[in-house]
Structure formats: structure tokens, C-alpha cells
C-alpha atoms as one frame of an Amber mdcrd trajectory, in Angstrom:
protein
  -5.130 -30.015   3.149  -5.228 -26.374   2.062  -3.085 -23.871   3.872  -4.941
 -21.072   5.634  -4.105 -17.419   6.033  -2.229 -16.168   9.088  -3.960 -13.273
  10.823  -1.902 -10.301  11.974  -3.349  -7.674  14.320  -1.470  -4.408  14.239
  -2.280  -1.179  16.045  -0.798   1.729  14.114  -0.633   5.339  15.198  -0.574
   7.273  11.920   0.738  10.828  11.739   0.711  11.740   8.065   1.916  15.329
   8.291   2.117  15.649   4.491  -1.631  14.944   4.129  -2.848  16.192   7.532
  -4.133  12.749   8.594  -3.809  11.665  12.227  -5.469   8.381  13.181  -5.038
   5.324  15.346  -5.794   2.257  13.227  -6.561  -1.269  14.404  -5.606  -3.446
  11.420  -6.444  -7.084  10.992  -4.426  -8.403   8.088  -4.841 -11.843   6.567
  -1.505 -13.049   5.211  -2.157 -15.557   2.434   0.305 -18.512   2.416   1.700
 -17.310  -0.933   2.163 -13.727   0.353   5.540 -12.663   1.708   5.792 -10.757
   4.961   7.475  -7.940   3.000   4.407  -7.651   0.748   2.089  -7.712   3.792
   4.057  -4.874   5.417   4.009  -2.848   2.184   0.252  -3.451   1.928  -0.249
  -2.291   5.533   1.869   0.823   4.953  -0.083   1.575   1.752  -3.342   1.355
   3.697  -2.077   3.674   6.434  -0.625   6.198   3.977  -3.821   6.185   1.881
  -6.183   6.262   4.841  -9.436   8.156   4.335 -13.113   7.527   4.887 -14.323
   4.515   2.872 -10.954   2.720   2.667 -10.921  -1.082   2.882  -8.790  -4.098
   2.164 -10.173  -6.348  -0.574 -12.321  -9.218   0.594 -10.460 -11.701  -1.592
  -7.000 -10.641  -0.478  -4.124 -11.087  -2.887  -5.836 -14.036  -4.532  -8.454
 -11.717  -6.046  -7.226 -10.567  -9.447 -10.340  -8.526 -10.202 -10.075  -6.091
  -7.324  -7.307  -4.017  -5.776  -5.629  -4.993  -2.501  -6.951  -1.686  -1.107
  -9.830   0.439  -2.359 -11.744   3.540  -1.374 -15.498   3.701  -1.980 -17.955
   6.483  -1.266 -21.118   5.879   0.766 -23.027   4.812  -2.347 -20.428   2.155
  -3.171 -18.815   4.061  -6.044 -15.116   3.218  -6.443 -13.047   6.353  -5.794
  -9.521   4.941  -5.541  -7.674   1.778  -6.538  -4.511   1.207  -4.461  -2.201
  -1.530  -5.709   0.938  -2.976  -4.142   4.140  -4.367  -5.621   4.643  -4.498
  -9.366   1.225  -4.906 -10.977   1.101  -5.699 -14.680   0.353  -3.090 -17.336
  -2.949  -4.862 -18.027  -3.949  -4.605 -14.369  -3.046  -0.912 -14.182  -4.922
  -0.256 -17.446  -8.011  -1.889 -15.938  -7.557   0.077 -12.694  -7.286   3.411
 -14.518 -10.535   2.708 -16.342 -12.320   1.597 -13.147 -11.297   4.338 -10.696
 -10.629   8.076 -10.912  -7.556   7.719  -8.645  -4.980   4.941  -8.963  -1.825
   4.557  -6.924   0.844   1.911  -6.528   3.008   1.349  -3.452   6.193  -0.564
  -4.143   9.665  -1.256  -2.797  10.970  -2.127  -6.269  12.480   0.077  -8.923
  10.142   1.932 -11.258  11.478   0.443 -14.511   9.257  -2.681 -14.455   6.174
  -0.524 -13.857   7.101   1.995 -16.540   8.099  -0.587 -19.134   4.649  -0.686
 -20.768   3.260   2.635 -19.492   2.341   3.626 -23.049  -0.328   0.905 -23.104
  -1.934   2.028 -19.823  -5.017   4.259 -19.827  -4.265   7.573 -18.053  -0.756
   6.369 -17.069   0.286   9.957 -16.294  -2.448  10.127 -13.600  -1.257   6.997
 -11.767   0.845   7.896  -8.728   3.674   5.565  -7.721   4.966   5.637  -4.151
   8.328   3.932  -3.788   9.055   3.024  -0.174  12.680   2.539   0.857  13.157
  -1.266   0.877  15.562  -1.029   3.832  12.799   0.543   5.929  10.430  -2.308
   5.064  13.191  -4.848   5.852  13.736  -3.235   9.272  10.015  -3.478  10.060
   9.961  -7.045   8.722  12.714  -8.041  11.167  10.523  -6.865  14.071   7.111
  -7.929  12.773   4.979 -10.112  14.992   1.397 -11.286  14.733   0.407  -8.749
  17.407   2.282  -5.501  17.008   1.917  -1.834  17.884   3.899   0.833  16.064
   3.882   4.493  15.097   4.060   5.595  11.459   4.936   9.174  10.560   5.240
  10.739   7.103   6.775  14.188   6.886   8.340  15.908   3.887   8.777  12.688
   1.911  10.299  10.713   4.786   8.747   7.798   6.631   9.490   7.058  10.270
   8.394   3.801  11.879   8.763   3.404  15.630   8.494  -0.126  17.007   9.022
  -0.191  20.762  12.007   2.055  21.444  13.496   1.738  17.942  12.806   4.196
  15.125  13.566   3.405  11.496  13.422   5.881   8.654  13.485   5.894   4.902
  12.301   7.896   1.939   8.960   7.571   0.235   9.288   8.927  -3.283   6.098
   9.938  -5.116   6.146  10.168  -8.889   3.666   9.759 -11.748   3.869   6.437
 -13.592   4.404   8.289 -16.879   5.086  11.868 -17.785   2.179  13.694 -19.409
């Protein structure tokens, strides 16, 4: 019998001061059996921090290798942004850079694995990498439930997540994948 995805429903109040985005999001996240909770949280944070009109999670989830976990399309269906999570391969980032004018990666890992083959990636200097403090993600992971409400604030390169009466903080470092 095949394992099925676990559905998480999270209400997130987003205050992205750095981008001027203030929204209340009602997220329904399907966690594939092979997906870690840490990856799911990073994916949810990436969605919130990339939020704009036309944003969507991929229909295939993490099992879809041909599409990003998160994308932004205009009203005609044209792909505007490819948002990846974790440590995607150089081949995947090369494909993304050819498919979308904007590519970003949200990760909790070091940048060395991503930069290892940056020379083989189309427009590598245009790909933005957002490294989220892994301790912040671990703190959220320890409090994650299938139904959860929390506040997410980004201000001056810092993230603040408030779950109940507890607030956790950590840096979010933005850097290009490769120097131009």
C-alpha cells in the first residue's frame, strides 16, 4: 500500500518589511512521505517570503522534477519566477535559469554545495540564494503541528517567527549564487 501525503494547514501572518509585503496567508501544504518536516517548513517560509500575485506551490509537490516547488506565473501563464528549496543540483538550476527570468533558492545548508558547479549554470550570477538560519527552522520544527497559526516578520535581514507566545529569530542571508 502506497503512503499518502500528510496535509498541514497553516495560517501565517506575513510582515515582510524588507519588501513591503503584508498578508495573511492560509496555506495547505502536502507533506510527501519522503519529505522531512524541516524541508516542509523551509518550503513554507520560501513561499511566504516570495509571496506575490501569481505564486503557487507545484501540483506535483517534491516528486515533480520538472517543475519548481514554488513558482510565480503572470495572468497569461508565463513563468516569471522559479523558487527552489534545499540544495538543487547544478543541472536543475541551469534548467531553471533558462526557463524563468527570476530564480531563487531557499536553503538552510551552507552555500558550498550550491556553488560547487556554478560555472556550469546559465546566468548563475542572477540566481539569488537565501540562507535561512537552521536553528530558526529547528525551533519552528519543534512546535510544528498539522494545524498551526504563526506570525512571520522579515526586517533588515532578520526573520522573526512567533508561535503562540514564543518568538524565535534568525538571520536570512541573501547572496547571488555566483559573482558576476
